[in-house]
C-alpha positions as a LaTeX table, in Angstrom:
\begin{tabular}{lrrr}
\hline
Residue & $x$ (\AA) & $y$ (\AA) & $z$ (\AA) \\
\hline
Pro1 & 19.39 & 11.93 & 27.36 \\
Trp2 & 17.94 & 12.25 & 30.78 \\
Phe3 & 21.36 & 13.16 & 32.29 \\
Ser4 & 22.82 & 15.42 & 29.58 \\
Ser5 & 24.13 & 18.11 & 32.04 \\
Gln6 & 25.77 & 15.54 & 34.40 \\
Leu7 & 27.30 & 13.42 & 31.72 \\
Arg8 & 28.99 & 16.53 & 29.95 \\
Gly9 & 32.75 & 16.52 & 29.93 \\
Leu10 & 32.84 & 12.65 & 30.93 \\
Leu11 & 34.62 & 9.90 & 28.95 \\
Asp12 & 32.66 & 7.37 & 27.45 \\
Gln13 & 33.87 & 4.56 & 29.58 \\
Gln14 & 32.77 & 6.79 & 32.67 \\
Lys15 & 29.23 & 7.49 & 31.60 \\
Asn16 & 27.59 & 3.94 & 32.38 \\
Asp17 & 28.49 & 3.80 & 36.01 \\
Val18 & 27.23 & 7.30 & 36.37 \\
Ile19 & 23.96 & 6.79 & 34.41 \\
Arg20 & 23.20 & 3.85 & 36.72 \\
Ala21 & 24.08 & 5.59 & 39.80 \\
Ile22 & 21.90 & 8.68 & 38.94 \\
Ser23 & 18.98 & 6.74 & 37.60 \\
Arg24 & 18.75 & 4.77 & 41.03 \\
Glu25 & 19.10 & 8.10 & 43.08 \\
Ser26 & 16.42 & 9.90 & 40.91 \\
Gln27 & 13.68 & 7.26 & 41.99 \\
Leu28 & 13.50 & 9.03 & 45.31 \\
Thr29 & 13.06 & 12.63 & 43.88 \\
Gln30 & 9.97 & 14.40 & 42.44 \\
Asp31 & 11.44 & 13.90 & 38.93 \\
Pro32 & 12.42 & 10.36 & 38.62 \\
Thr33 & 13.61 & 8.85 & 35.36 \\
Pro34 & 11.48 & 6.65 & 33.27 \\
Tyr35 & 13.73 & 3.39 & 34.06 \\
Tyr36 & 16.55 & 2.77 & 36.20 \\
Phe37 & 19.10 & $-0.16$ & 37.01 \\
Pro38 & 18.51 & $-1.95$ & 40.23 \\
Glu39 & 21.51 & $-2.01$ & 42.30 \\
Lys40 & 20.99 & $-5.87$ & 43.02 \\
Asp41 & 21.23 & $-6.74$ & 39.23 \\
Glu42 & 22.71 & $-4.35$ & 36.85 \\
Gln43 & 21.55 & $-6.39$ & 33.85 \\
Ile44 & 17.94 & $-5.69$ & 34.72 \\
Ile45 & 16.13 & $-2.33$ & 33.54 \\
Glu46 & 13.16 & $-1.61$ & 35.87 \\
Phe47 & 10.38 & 1.06 & 34.92 \\
Asn48 & 9.47 & 3.58 & 37.33 \\
His49 & 5.74 & 2.77 & 38.47 \\
Ala50 & 4.38 & 6.31 & 37.83 \\
Trp51 & 6.03 & 6.32 & 34.40 \\
Arg52 & 4.82 & 2.92 & 33.46 \\
His53 & 1.21 & 3.93 & 34.30 \\
Phe54 & 1.65 & 7.25 & 32.33 \\
Leu55 & 2.91 & 5.39 & 29.34 \\
Gln56 & 0.04 & 2.65 & 29.62 \\
Val57 & $-2.62$ & 5.44 & 29.63 \\
Asn58 & $-1.07$ & 7.33 & 26.91 \\
Thr59 & $-0.17$ & 4.28 & 24.73 \\
Gly60 & $-2.43$ & 5.55 & 21.80 \\
Ile61 & $-0.95$ & 8.95 & 21.60 \\
Ile62 & 2.66 & 7.73 & 21.99 \\
Arg63 & 2.09 & 5.30 & 19.16 \\
Ala64 & 0.64 & 7.80 & 16.95 \\
Phe65 & 3.62 & 10.25 & 17.70 \\
Val66 & 5.96 & 7.43 & 16.78 \\
Asp67 & 4.20 & 6.48 & 13.72 \\
Tyr68 & 4.07 & 9.86 & 12.31 \\
His69 & 7.79 & 10.60 & 12.67 \\
Leu70 & 8.60 & 6.89 & 11.41 \\
Gly71 & 6.24 & 7.43 & 8.53 \\
His72 & 7.85 & 10.87 & 7.61 \\
Tyr73 & 11.16 & 9.49 & 8.06 \\
Leu74 & 10.54 & 6.74 & 5.75 \\
Gln75 & 8.93 & 8.85 & 3.30 \\
Val76 & 11.65 & 11.50 & 2.92 \\
Arg77 & 14.25 & 8.73 & 2.20 \\
Asn78 & 11.92 & 6.80 & $-0.19$ \\
Pro79 & 10.12 & 9.74 & $-1.88$ \\
Asn80 & 9.08 & 7.23 & $-5.00$ \\
Val81 & 7.53 & 4.71 & $-2.68$ \\
Pro82 & 3.72 & 5.12 & $-2.52$ \\
Gly83 & 1.61 & 4.36 & 0.68 \\
Val84 & 4.48 & 4.09 & 3.09 \\
Leu85 & 2.32 & 4.21 & 6.13 \\
Asp86 & 0.09 & 1.45 & 4.71 \\
Lys87 & 3.08 & $-0.68$ & 4.29 \\
Ile88 & 4.40 & $-0.26$ & 7.98 \\
Tyr89 & 0.80 & $-0.98$ & 9.21 \\
Ala90 & $-1.30$ & $-2.78$ & 6.46 \\
Pro91 & $-5.12$ & $-1.86$ & 6.93 \\
Gln92 & $-6.91$ & $-4.26$ & 9.04 \\
Arg93 & $-10.03$ & $-4.15$ & 6.79 \\
Arg94 & $-10.01$ & $-4.16$ & 3.08 \\
Ser95 & $-12.98$ & $-4.94$ & 1.07 \\
Leu96 & $-13.28$ & $-5.21$ & $-2.75$ \\
Thr97 & $-16.89$ & $-5.73$ & $-2.77$ \\
Pro98 & $-17.85$ & $-2.29$ & $-4.01$ \\
Ala99 & $-15.43$ & $-2.84$ & $-7.00$ \\
Lys100 & $-16.80$ & $-6.28$ & $-7.44$ \\
Arg101 & $-20.29$ & $-4.62$ & $-7.63$ \\
Phe102 & $-18.78$ & $-2.20$ & $-10.42$ \\
Trp103 & $-17.50$ & $-5.04$ & $-12.41$ \\
Glu104 & $-20.61$ & $-7.01$ & $-12.02$ \\
Tyr105 & $-22.62$ & $-4.07$ & $-13.55$ \\
Val106 & $-19.95$ & $-3.82$ & $-16.44$ \\
Arg107 & $-20.42$ & $-7.51$ & $-17.05$ \\
Ala108 & $-24.25$ & $-7.26$ & $-16.87$ \\
Lys109 & $-24.15$ & $-4.24$ & $-19.50$ \\
Leu110 & $-22.03$ & $-6.01$ & $-21.76$ \\
Thr111 & $-24.19$ & $-9.16$ & $-21.94$ \\
Glu112 & $-27.29$ & $-6.97$ & $-22.52$ \\
Gln113 & $-25.45$ & $-5.33$ & $-25.38$ \\
Gly114 & $-24.62$ & $-8.71$ & $-26.98$ \\
Glu115 & $-20.85$ & $-8.21$ & $-25.91$ \\
Ala116 & $-20.38$ & $-10.69$ & $-23.13$ \\
Glu117 & $-17.40$ & $-12.07$ & $-24.89$ \\
Ala118 & $-15.60$ & $-8.98$ & $-24.09$ \\
Phe119 & $-15.60$ & $-9.49$ & $-20.56$ \\
Arg120 & $-12.50$ & $-11.49$ & $-20.61$ \\
Asp121 & $-9.58$ & $-12.33$ & $-18.10$ \\
Ile122 & $-6.69$ & $-10.42$ & $-19.43$ \\
Tyr123 & $-4.08$ & $-12.76$ & $-18.73$ \\
Val124 & $-5.41$ & $-16.28$ & $-20.01$ \\
Gly125 & $-8.06$ & $-14.96$ & $-22.21$ \\
Val126 & $-11.03$ & $-16.73$ & $-21.07$ \\
Val127 & $-14.77$ & $-15.29$ & $-20.97$ \\
Leu128 & $-15.39$ & $-14.68$ & $-17.17$ \\
Gln129 & $-18.53$ & $-15.90$ & $-15.50$ \\
Glu130 & $-19.61$ & $-14.88$ & $-12.13$ \\
Asp131 & $-16.84$ & $-16.87$ & $-10.22$ \\
Tyr132 & $-14.13$ & $-14.25$ & $-11.09$ \\
Ala133 & $-11.78$ & $-12.38$ & $-8.61$ \\
Leu134 & $-10.27$ & $-9.02$ & $-8.86$ \\
Asp135 & $-6.47$ & $-8.56$ & $-9.50$ \\
His136 & $-4.30$ & $-5.76$ & $-8.74$ \\
Phe137 & $-2.51$ & $-5.14$ & $-12.14$ \\
Cys138 & 0.42 & $-3.35$ & $-10.22$ \\
Pro139 & 0.72 & $-5.33$ & $-6.92$ \\
Trp140 & $-1.07$ & $-3.99$ & $-3.82$ \\
Ser141 & 2.28 & $-4.46$ & $-1.83$ \\
Phe142 & 3.52 & $-1.50$ & $-3.99$ \\
Val143 & 0.58 & 0.69 & $-4.62$ \\
Ala144 & $-1.07$ & 0.00 & $-1.21$ \\
His145 & $-4.47$ & 0.82 & $-2.40$ \\
Asp146 & $-7.54$ & $-0.91$ & $-4.03$ \\
Gln147 & $-8.33$ & 1.91 & $-6.59$ \\
Ile148 & $-10.44$ & 1.02 & $-9.68$ \\
Trp149 & $-7.93$ & 2.00 & $-12.30$ \\
Asn150 & $-5.38$ & $-0.82$ & $-11.10$ \\
Leu151 & $-8.11$ & $-3.50$ & $-10.76$ \\
Val152 & $-9.05$ & $-6.27$ & $-13.35$ \\
Pro153 & $-11.33$ & $-9.00$ & $-13.36$ \\
Ala154 & $-9.43$ & $-12.25$ & $-13.32$ \\
Val155 & $-9.49$ & $-15.97$ & $-13.01$ \\
Pro156 & $-9.36$ & $-16.77$ & $-9.37$ \\
Asn157 & $-5.98$ & $-18.59$ & $-9.41$ \\
Ile158 & $-4.47$ & $-15.85$ & $-11.05$ \\
Asn159 & $-3.61$ & $-13.93$ & $-8.14$ \\
Ser160 & $-1.64$ & $-16.88$ & $-6.60$ \\
Ser161 & 0.31 & $-17.48$ & $-9.94$ \\
Lys162 & 0.93 & $-13.71$ & $-10.44$ \\
Ser163 & 1.81 & $-12.91$ & $-6.67$ \\
Asp164 & 3.98 & $-9.76$ & $-6.50$ \\
His165 & 5.17 & $-9.91$ & $-10.16$ \\
Leu166 & 4.84 & $-7.01$ & $-12.49$ \\
Pro167 & 3.01 & $-8.27$ & $-15.57$ \\
Asp168 & 4.29 & $-7.80$ & $-18.93$ \\
Leu169 & 3.06 & $-4.44$ & $-20.12$ \\
Asp170 & 3.49 & $-5.01$ & $-23.72$ \\
Cys171 & 1.26 & $-8.17$ & $-23.60$ \\
Tyr172 & $-1.28$ & $-7.10$ & $-21.07$ \\
Leu173 & $-1.76$ & $-3.34$ & $-20.99$ \\
Pro174 & $-3.50$ & $-3.32$ & $-24.48$ \\
Arg175 & $-6.02$ & $-5.93$ & $-23.09$ \\
Met176 & $-6.49$ & $-4.02$ & $-20.02$ \\
Ala177 & $-7.12$ & $-0.87$ & $-21.84$ \\
Ser178 & $-9.69$ & $-2.59$ & $-24.21$ \\
Leu179 & $-11.63$ & $-3.83$ & $-20.84$ \\
His180 & $-11.35$ & $-0.63$ & $-19.04$ \\
Trp181 & $-12.54$ & 1.43 & $-22.16$ \\
Arg182 & $-15.76$ & $-0.61$ & $-22.03$ \\
Ala183 & $-15.83$ & $-0.21$ & $-18.22$ \\
Leu184 & $-15.72$ & 3.62 & $-18.53$ \\
Gln185 & $-18.95$ & 3.65 & $-20.47$ \\
Ser186 & $-20.70$ & 2.56 & $-17.19$ \\
Val187 & $-18.79$ & 4.44 & $-14.49$ \\
Glu188 & $-20.91$ & 7.32 & $-14.37$ \\
Arg189 & $-23.36$ & 5.28 & $-11.82$ \\
Phe190 & $-20.26$ & 4.78 & $-9.57$ \\
Pro191 & $-19.08$ & 8.32 & $-8.64$ \\
Lys192 & $-16.42$ & 7.10 & $-6.29$ \\
Phe193 & $-14.93$ & 5.01 & $-9.04$ \\
Ala194 & $-15.31$ & 7.89 & $-11.59$ \\
Glu195 & $-13.30$ & 10.19 & $-9.35$ \\
Glu196 & $-10.60$ & 7.46 & $-9.03$ \\
Phe197 & $-10.28$ & 7.28 & $-13.02$ \\
Val198 & $-10.40$ & 11.08 & $-13.25$ \\
Asn199 & $-7.73$ & 11.60 & $-10.39$ \\
Cys200 & $-5.48$ & 8.88 & $-11.90$ \\
Tyr201 & $-5.46$ & 9.83 & $-15.56$ \\
Arg202 & $-5.78$ & 13.78 & $-14.91$ \\
Val203 & $-8.52$ & 14.27 & $-17.30$ \\
Asp204 & $-12.41$ & 14.85 & $-16.90$ \\
Leu205 & $-14.56$ & 11.93 & $-17.06$ \\
His206 & $-16.37$ & 13.17 & $-20.22$ \\
Ser207 & $-13.00$ & 13.27 & $-22.09$ \\
Leu208 & $-12.16$ & 9.89 & $-20.83$ \\
Arg209 & $-15.18$ & 8.35 & $-22.06$ \\
Gln210 & $-14.78$ & 10.01 & $-25.45$ \\
Met211 & $-11.33$ & 8.51 & $-26.11$ \\
Asp212 & $-11.07$ & 5.49 & $-28.29$ \\
Gln213 & $-9.15$ & 2.51 & $-27.13$ \\
His214 & $-5.89$ & 3.65 & $-28.56$ \\
Ala215 & $-6.04$ & 6.97 & $-26.93$ \\
Leu216 & $-6.89$ & 5.49 & $-23.53$ \\
Leu217 & $-3.99$ & 2.98 & $-23.90$ \\
Glu218 & $-1.72$ & 5.80 & $-24.40$ \\
Lys219 & $-3.13$ & 7.59 & $-21.28$ \\
Met220 & $-2.60$ & 4.17 & $-19.20$ \\
Gln221 & 0.97 & 3.96 & $-20.49$ \\
Ser222 & 1.66 & 7.46 & $-19.13$ \\
Val223 & 0.67 & 6.16 & $-15.85$ \\
Phe224 & 1.89 & 2.38 & $-15.67$ \\
Val225 & 5.26 & 2.73 & $-17.50$ \\
Pro226 & 6.68 & 5.03 & $-14.94$ \\
Leu227 & 4.96 & 3.30 & $-12.09$ \\
Phe228 & 6.44 & 0.13 & $-13.18$ \\
Val229 & 9.93 & 1.58 & $-13.34$ \\
Val230 & 9.80 & 2.63 & $-9.75$ \\
Ala231 & 8.25 & $-0.81$ & $-8.65$ \\
Arg232 & 11.08 & $-2.54$ & $-10.54$ \\
Asn233 & 13.73 & $-0.33$ & $-8.93$ \\
Gln234 & 12.28 & $-1.26$ & $-5.47$ \\
Gly235 & 12.80 & $-5.08$ & $-6.45$ \\
Phe236 & 9.49 & $-6.25$ & $-7.95$ \\
Pro237 & 10.08 & $-8.78$ & $-10.59$ \\
Asp238 & 8.67 & $-7.75$ & $-13.78$ \\
Gly239 & 8.03 & $-9.31$ & $-17.06$ \\
Trp240 & 5.54 & $-11.75$ & $-15.72$ \\
Arg241 & 3.42 & $-13.89$ & $-18.15$ \\
Tyr242 & 0.87 & $-16.40$ & $-17.42$ \\
Ser243 & 2.42 & $-19.87$ & $-18.45$ \\
Asn244 & $-0.51$ & $-20.74$ & $-20.68$ \\
Thr245 & $-0.49$ & $-17.42$ & $-22.65$ \\
Ala246 & 0.80 & $-19.24$ & $-25.63$ \\
Arg247 & $-2.32$ & $-21.35$ & $-26.03$ \\
Ile248 & $-4.72$ & $-18.35$ & $-25.97$ \\
\hline
\end{tabular}
């Protein structure tokens, strides 16, 4: 592209030799090309020292420019894929500590109300104690976020067993709705998570908390069913069930 005017009208087989010659000659001018081909070895590309310094000093700006256009290019061609930029460069720091704090509060409230049995792993059905993990119901590698409406407390080894599979919605979504219905009664103390629920289900918090479990399940189905369709079309395996589910 640096020699568009000089190359105009030339045959393709002529262009390489011309580019090599002009790039070398330009190094002695006030407007050198960023790189050239040393005459001693035409298999080597050598950077112009001034350009090399410029690129090193401005690496951050150049990388941001490239990332923006790459992200735009991929998003336009993959409109149904969420979090494209996070998938190009996964966040270096992720913490589920605030979410764990929320679920700890939910567990404590249920215990206080005599409903400790309701704080169960939705996959294996066991009552959870303090040593639980948080699982992304729809895999993080698809949604690329840690929002509370997609998180469920689970037995620690579930993550490795489930991996990037999409869980069976008919089996697990009603259980998730039951647990989230109880969690919503405590969410007002956590404004960030309350906002995430509201933005996901597009209904105000008061209305969400007034729903019964069946109504909340319908609302969750309106979000997760199309989400899983897109994920399935992207190649995520679906219909996952924990191998011991039949014994619950």
